[in-house]
C-alpha positions, 0 to 999 in steps of 0.5 A: 588614689582610691579613698583619697578625698576629692578636691571640690572646685567652687563654681566661678562667677564673674560680677561686672558693674558699669564703671561708675562709683555708684554702681561699683560699690553695691556690686562689690558688696554683692560679690563679697556676699557671693564669695561668703557662700563658697563661690569663686568670685571675680569682679571685672572692671575697666583698666581706666579705673585700675588706679582708682581702686585700692590694691588687692590683698592676698586674703581678699575674698574676691579677685579683681580683673581689669579689662581694656575699655579703649581709653588711653592713659590721660585721655578725657572723653565726655559721657557720649564719647566714652559710652560709644567707646565702651560699647565698641571695645568692652564686649570684645575684651569681656569675651576674651576674658571668659575665653581665657578662663576656659582653659584654666581649672576654674572656667566661668560658669555664670556672670552677674552684670550691671543692669545698664549693660544689657548686651552682656546676657546675649554675649554670655550665652554666645560663649556658652555660659549664662548671666543675670542682671543686677539692679543697683537701684531699688525695684521701684526705680526699675519699675518706673524706668520700665513704665517709661520704656513701655510707653505707659509713662511719658514726660512731660507728665500730664498731672502733678501726681503720677500713678503706677501699679503697686507704687504710691502716688508720686510727685514730679520732684520725687521721680528719678532726676534723669526722667524729669530732666532727660536732656541733662545726660541724654546718653545715661538716660537712654541707658537707664530706660533701656535696662528693660530691653531684655531683662525678661529673657533672664532666668533670675534677677538681682535687686539691691533691696529687701522684701519689707521695703517694697514687697508690692513691687517685688510681688508684681515683678514675680507675678508678671514675669515668672522668674526669681528675684534674689533680692536678699540671697539666703541660699545660692541660685541653682544656676551657680552650682 
């Protein structure tokens, strides 16, 4: 009716962490921060983790949705086997979830995805939304992985001290453990290195950091790639609104 206040429907954002504890927790906290800004936020994770997460309360700021990852109840797979299954099954499940929301009153507008799941950006754009990676580690750690990805840093290291732009000299034992010992979990090491595969295609990045902690590294990223890094979000990015 004329004069009646219109109901504002908040933009709907999916947050999709890689299904391991060290990645779920920071992205769960980030989800709560997004929700506190007035967004509708849905945290997406895999069905195989459904029994490990606490039950949702009706007053929860965020909704949690579980998608099929191909893992049968009681089935045990090694890292290599699960990653192969995840990469084969989960893209279909995630696309189906986004399509499901399209016919509701709150279709998905944007997806924030774990930096390890690089294929999400292309999938999101294929189904008509946009996305951005969330780096659960610091910008410095990502910078190290980026140098390895680009071939500027190779193991075994030629010196006991390692030099990279905007980062203080590092000893070998101060480097990320999977880079120093790539054979321990080769598939996880590959995921870490390949997080640099397409991040430059995203219009913004999210880092689990703050400016005063590593201002020089953040400055280099901004200068080199010319995008916004919402490492400490004081206002919503325009792509969410």
